[in-house]
N, C-alpha and C positions, 0 to 999 in steps of 0.2 A: 883316300877319296877317289871315286871314279873320275876319269878325265876324258875329254873329247879331243878329237883331232882339231886342227886349227879351223877347219870349215864346219865343225860340229857334226861330222858324219859317222861317228862311232855308232854301231848298230844297237838299238835299244834292247834287242833280244839278248845280246851278250851281257848287257848290264843287268838285265833281269836274271839271267842264268847265274851270273856272279853272285847276286844277292841270295838266290834260292839255294846255292851250294854252300853258303856260309852257315855253320852251326853255332859258332860263338861270335858275339859282337855283330850279328847281322843287323840289329836295329840301327847301329851307327852307319853301316853301309847304306841302308835304306835312306837315312837322312841325307847322307852325302849325295846320293843320286838325285833326290827331288830338289834339293837346294841348288845343286849345280845346274840342273836342267832349267829351273825357274829363273835363276840368275842369268843364264846364257841365252834365254829366249827361245829354246828349242821346243816349240809348241807341239809339234807332232810327236816328239818323244815324250813330252809331258802327258799327252793324251794316252799314249800307249802304256806308260808306266802306271797311270791311274787305273786304266782298264785292266791291268794285270792283277790287281788285287793285292800287290805287295805292300802298298802304303795303306795301313789300317787307320792311321790318324793323320789326316791332312793338315791339322793345325799344330803338329809337333814343332818344337823350336830347336834351333841349332846351338845348344849350349856347348860352347867350346871350353877347352881345358883352362885357358889362361884369362879368358874374358867372359863376362856375363853378357853375352850378345842376345840370345833369346829371340831371334826373328823367325817367323814362319815362312813357308814357301811363298805365300801371297805377298808378304812384306819384301822378300828378296826380288820378286818380279817387279814390284813397284819401285824399289830402289834403283833398278836398272832400266825402268821405263818400258817394260815388255807388256803392252796392253793385251795382246793376244793370250799370253800366259795368265794374265790377271783374269780374263774372261773364263778361261778353262777352269782355273782354280775356284772361282766363284760358283760356276755351274756345278762343280763337284762338291760344293758345300762348305768351302773354306769360310771361317769366321771373319766377316768383313770388318768388325770393330775390335778385334783382339788387339791387345797392347803388348808391345815388346818389353824387354827388361834390359835395355842396353845401358852400360855404364861407361863406354868408351868416351863419350862426349859429355858426360855428366848430365844427361837428360834421359829419363826412362819413361815408359808408358806411351810411346808413339804408336799410332795405328798405321795401317797400310796407307790410308789417305794422307796422313802427315808425311810419311816417307815419300810418297809421290809428289807432294807439295815441295818438300825440301829439294828433291831432284829436278824440279821444274818440268815434270812430265805431265803436260796438259791432257793428253789422251787417256792416261791412266786415271787421272783425277775424274775425268768425265765418266769413264766406265764405272768407277766406284760410286759416284754420285747417282748415276742411273740405277745402280744396284741397291741404293738405299743406305749408303754409308752415313753414319752419324757425324755431322759436322761439328758437334759441340763437345765431343770427347776431348778432354784436356790431358796433356802429358802430366806425369807425376812431378815434374819440376826439379827433382833432386835438390842440389844445393842452391839453384837459382830461385826456386820456389815461385816461379811465375805462372806455372800451370796454364800453358797456352793452348788455344784451339788451332785448327787448321787455318782459319782465316787470319788469325794473329800472326802465325808463322809466315804465311804467304805475303802479308803486308810488310812484315819486317824484312823479308828477303827481296822485296821488289818484284814479286811474280804477278804482274798486273793482269795478264790473261787468266791466271788461276784465281786471282781475287774476284774477277767478274764471274767465273764459273761457280765459285763458292757462294757468292751473293745471289746469283740466279737459283742456286740450289737451296736457298733459305737460311744460309749461315747467319748467326746473330751478329749484326754489324756493330753493335754497341757494347758487347760483352767486354769485361776488363780482366787484365792479368791480375793474379792474386796478390803479389807482393807490392807492386807499385801502382796498380790500378790503372794501367794504360789501356786505351781502346786500340782497335786495329788502325784507326785513323791516326792516332798519335804515333804508333810504331812506324807507319808509312811516312809521316812527317819527319820524324827524327832521322830516318834513313835517307831522306831526300828523294823518295820514290814518287815523283809527281803523278805518273800515270795511275798508280795505286790510290793516291789521294783523290784524284778525279773520279775514279770508279766508285770509291766509297761515298763521295759527296753526291754523285749521281744516284746512288742507291738510298740517299737520305740519312747518311751517318750523322750523328749528333755532334755538331762542331763545338758546342758549349759544355760538353762533358768535361769534368775535371779529374785530373790524375789523383787517385786515392786508393789505398789498399782495400781489398774486399775481404769478407769473412773475418772482420775484426783485426786484420793484420795491417799495422801502420809501419811504414818504413821511412827512414830519413829522407830518401830521395823524392818522396811525394809530399813533403811538408808544405810546399808552396801551392799545391793543388792547381797546377797549370792546365790551361786548355790547349787544344791543338794549335791555335793561333799563337799563343805565348811560346810554345815550343818551336814553331817555325821561326819566330823572331830570335829566340835564344840561340838556336843552332844555325842561324844565318841562311835559312832556306828561303831566299828572296822570291823565287818563282812560285813556291808553294804559299808563301805569305800572301802574295797577290791573288792567288787562286782562292784562298780562304776568305780574303776580304771581298772579292768579287761575288763570292757565294753568300755574303752577308754575315760573316763571323763578327762577333761583338769585340770591337777593339778597345772598349773602355773598361771591360771587366778587369779586376785587380787580383794579383796573387795573394794568397791568404796571409803569409808571414810578412813579406816586405812591402806589400801594397803597390807593386809595380804593374803597369799596364803593358800590353804587347808592344806598343809603339813609344 
């Protein structure tokens, strides 16, 4: 793999020359260069590399020998939070909604937007939204089978500023995870993320939605069909409980199996 000096000053011309001189395995050299440049945030070198014509497929993925990683250069830039590189790659035609094939954390199918959300990189999220990223693309879920959207992920992680950006960008606030049927509001409640809960309530999230599997998938964990208020009570989230009550959540609704109310 091509490598840069500590301050990132290795001349792009030498990198290009190295690649052009390779007769065997040159495609791997190409990949190493664009992934390293994108991950490192070397925007000027990225522009020069793309202008050189060496990279013929900007959406190629970095399939490694021992791991099914499968991230594009755009995804790498989003993982590291380099919004300038994100802009350059999008301007060059990178597929904004392409999904990865990552197996390291048992979740596959993440888009560049979801990678930016996970990293908490608000500027990258804004760039992607401005460029028309699809907020409703779901990951493949792998063994967890939850198939989450970017808003669900941001809510679960407590990324309040990003939750607001996604909501402003038209993200579906009441969409549910596939296996347990949780909304973004429920995920924020369970995690104790008060600012996310407030953002979702301000956007009009449905407080009375009940936990239930979608697409015909019923799971033991959603047998009680709990609301966000019930979850706040169950998980001891007192501040969020008050927030939901003040917003008018129904305290008298009962769980399906045991017939318990929130209070």
